[in-house]
N, C-alpha and C positions, 0 to 999 in steps of 0.2 A: 430521563433515560440517557445513559451515557453510551458513547460510541467508542469503540477501540480503534486505534490508529496503528497501522503498520508502515514501517519505513524500511524497505529493502531495495537493494540496487541490483538490477539485472546487469551482470558484468559483460555486456556485449563489447567486443573489442572494436577498435577503429575498423570500419568496414571497407574503406576505400584506400587502396594502395596505388602507387604509381605503376601503371601497366604499359605506358608508352605505346598505345595502340589506337590513337585517334588520328583523324585526317590531318590535324594540326600538330601532331607530335606530342600532344598533352591531353589528358582527360579532364583537366581542370575546368574547361569551358563546355564540357559535354554533359548532357543530362544522363540519368541512369538508363533511360530507354535507348539512347544513342550508344552508350557503352555496351549495353546488352546486345545490340545488333552486331557490333564489331566482334564481341566475344562469340556470339553464335556462329559467325562466319569462320572464325579461327578454329572453334571446336569442331565444326563440321569437317574442316580440313585435317585437324589433328585430334581425333576423338580420344586418344589415349594420353593426351597431355594433362597430367594431374594438376599442374600449376594453373592452367587455363580454367579447369573445372573449379578449382578453389577460388579463383578471381571472380568467376561468374556467381558462385555461391555467395560471395560477399555482397555483390550487387543485389542478388535475390533477397538477402537478409535486410538490406537497406530498404527494399521495396515491400517488405513484409510478405514475401512469397516464400514462406517457410518450407513448405513441402518440396518445392523445387530446389531450394538450397540443400535440404537433406539429401535429395536424390543425387545432386552433383557431388556433395561431400562424401557420400557413401562410395561413389565411383572413384573419387580421388584417393580415398583411403585404400580401396581395393587395389588400385594401381601402385600406390606408394604409401605404405602404412607406417613409415618412419618419420613422417613430418608432424612434429608436435602441434603446429598451428592448425593443421587439418582436424585433428581430434578435438582441440579446444573449441573451434568454431562449430564442429558437429555437436559437441556438448551444449553449446549455446542454442543451436537450432532445435535440438530435441527439447531443451528446457522451455524455449519459447513456445513449443508445440504442446507442452504439458506432458511430455513423455519423460518422466523422472527416471525410470529404470534405464533407458538407453542413454540419457544424458549422463547419468552417473557412470555407466560403463565407458563412455567416450572419454570422460575426464580421467578415469582410472588409466585408460590407455595412454593418455597424454602424460600422466605421472610416471608411467613405466618408462617413457622416453626422457622425461626430465624430472627426476625424483624430488628435487627441491623446489619445485615451482609453487611459489606462494599464491599466484593467480589461480592455479588449479585447486589448491587447498581451500581458498576462499569460496570458490564456486561449489565445491563439494560440501562445504559448511552450509552454504545457503540452501542447496538442494535438500540436505538432511533436515534443515530447519522446516522447510515447507512440508516435508514428510512427517513432521513431528517426531523425528528421531533425534532427540536433543543430545543424547550421549555421543552419537556419531558426529553431530554438528560441532559440539564442543571439542571433540578430539581433533577434528580437522582444523578448527580455528585456533586451537592451542598450538598446533604445529607452526602456524603463521606467527603468533605472538612470541613463541620461543626464539625465533630468529629475528623478529622485528617487534619488540615490545611496545612500540608506539604506532603500530599499524592501525589507522583510524577505523577502517571498515571492520577488521576482526574484533577490535575492542568494542565497537558499537554493537555488533551482532551478538557478542557474548553477553554484553549487558542486557540486550533485549531478551535473550534466552533466559537469563536469570530472572528477569521480570515475569516472563511468561510462565516460568515454573514456580513462581511464588517466592523466590529468594531475593526479596527487595533490598536487603542489606548489601549483597554483592552487586546487584544491579546499580544501586546508587553509587557505589565505589567506582565501578567501571565507567558509568556515564559521566560522573564528575571528572574523571581522568580525561575522557574525550573532550569535555567542555574546556578544561584547563589547557589541553594540548592544542585544541583546534577551536579557538573562540569565535570562528565564523561558521561553524558547522551547525546549522539550525536544527536538524533532526535530533541531535543529542540534547539540546536545550529543551526542545519540546517534550521528549520522553521523560527527562528528569523532572521537568515541571509537572507533568502528569502524575508522576510518582509522588511528588511532594503534595500535590493537590489531593490525592487520595488519602493522604495522612492529615489533611487540613493544616499542613505546615505552611507558614507564611513565606518560606523560601520558594514556594510555587510561583508567587508573584514575580520574583526576580527572574526565574528561568523562563517562564512563559512569556513575560514581556520582552525578554531578550530574543526569544524565538520569533516573536511578532515583529520586533525591530529588524531582524535579519530577513524576514519574509512577511511583509505586511499583508499579503493576500492569504496567509496561512489560516484557513478557517478552522482547522483542527486545533491549533494552539489557541485561537480565539475562543473556541467552544470550551476547551479545558479551563480557560480563565473565567469564562462566564459561569461554568458549573462550580468552580471554586467559590465565587461570590455567592452563587445561589445556595450552595450547601451551608454557607455561613450566614444565610438570611440577609445578604446584602443585595436585595432584590433590584434596587434602582440601578446599581452598577451592572448587575447581570443583564437587565433589560437593555441597557445601552449597548452592551457588547453583542447581544443577539441582533440588535439593529445593524451593527457594523457587519456582522456575518451576512445578513440578508442584503446589505448594500453590495456585497461581493457576489453573493449567489442567492438570488431570490427564491430558489427552489430547495433551500436547505430545510428539509422536513423537521429536523431536530430543533432548529432555532424557532421555527413556527410553533412546534409543539410546546417547547419550554416557555415561550412567551404566553401561550394559552394557559399553561399550568400556573404561571405566576399570577395572571389575571384572575384565574378561578380560585385558587387557594390562598392567595395573599391579599388581593384587592377586592375580591368578590364581584368583579365586573363580568357577569355571565355572558352578556352579549359579545363583548370583546373576546372573551375566552372562546366562545363558539366560533367566532370569525377566524381566530388563529388556528384552532383545531381543524377547522374546515380547510384552511390553506395547507396544513400538514397532510391531510387526507388527499387533497388534490395532488400533492407532490408524490404521494405513495399510498395507493388505495389499500395496501395490505398492512398499513401502520396501525396495529391493533391497539396500542396505547392511546393513539389519537382518537379512534372510534370510541373507546371506553371513556376517556376523559370528556369527550364532547357529550356522551351520554350523561355523565355526571353533571355537566353544566346545564343540560336540558332539564335534568331532574330537579336541580336546585332552583331553576327558573320556573318550575311548575309545569313544564311541557312533558307530561308523563308518556304520552304516545311516542313523541319524538325520541325520548330517552330510551324507550324499549327498542325502537328501531335501531338506534346506535349500538346498544348492548347486543342485540341480535346479530348485527353486522360483525361485531367483534367475535362473537361465538361462532359465526360461520367460518371465520379464519382459524379459530382454535377453540373447540368446544370445551377444553379444560381450563381456559384462562379464568382464573378465580375472580379477579376484580369485575369482569363482565358478568360472571355467574351471580356474584353478590348484587350487582346492579339490577339484574333481572329479578332476583328474589325480592329486592326492596320494592319493586314496582309492579308486583303481581296484583 
């Protein structure tokens, strides 16, 4: 079972600016809570100071108090709607809160004030992507690359959209360009490696191994590499990589499941397969493939009643899941 990996950047700006409002004359040695208290006092005295509201909103964003940030930014914009930064941060806050419609509107308001803002176009492109409005996403991102042909984020996102829409040829072209321009940018190497792995192209090894070299704890790239070997029937190599993944994260359900799959269908070790499938189920009790394959292992071991229990558990999750239906039918 393969998992899909998303790599997107929340374009939150630097949230802390010099405000010169601490007891020491600097905020550098103050906690967010201390800065917030100072700002509360100032805003109480000057409730219509839009800059103070904006500064407090930045602190709220750092503290993940998104609704309070939105409230302050909405007030700041109502007091002074001509500040580009206010609309940009409000767009970030709405986006962080899952409110795509208002985030998009805030960013459009920012663009009205600064029509050539690449930052705003990048954010609009990301929002459109998450809304699965790929045409709008590409339109916004293309406005960035028209002015900055080597913009890493825009190129990467466009490549990702090509991949998502099935245009793997253009996806490969753009992701290779990102890798060539930015040889330390691990996400591009990972995505390109995954594309080559899906083609069973040996170039997958080069790109996935580079991604792992750049980020040794990247279990997604490791998983892609393991699946590449598994698909080519290199089971020993795949098993070793799954072990690496579990050394990093012992609760990786896919690694446990795939180790069980290898033991069941390659080596015929039913007991070990059952053990690994059980660990996958412990990681995620809704993992229908693990229930079904454990049922297969129990069936092959001759434990008919236990096999039926597992197939029934899978069907409780999805009564239309055909492999579990077939398992039940075989064991009637």
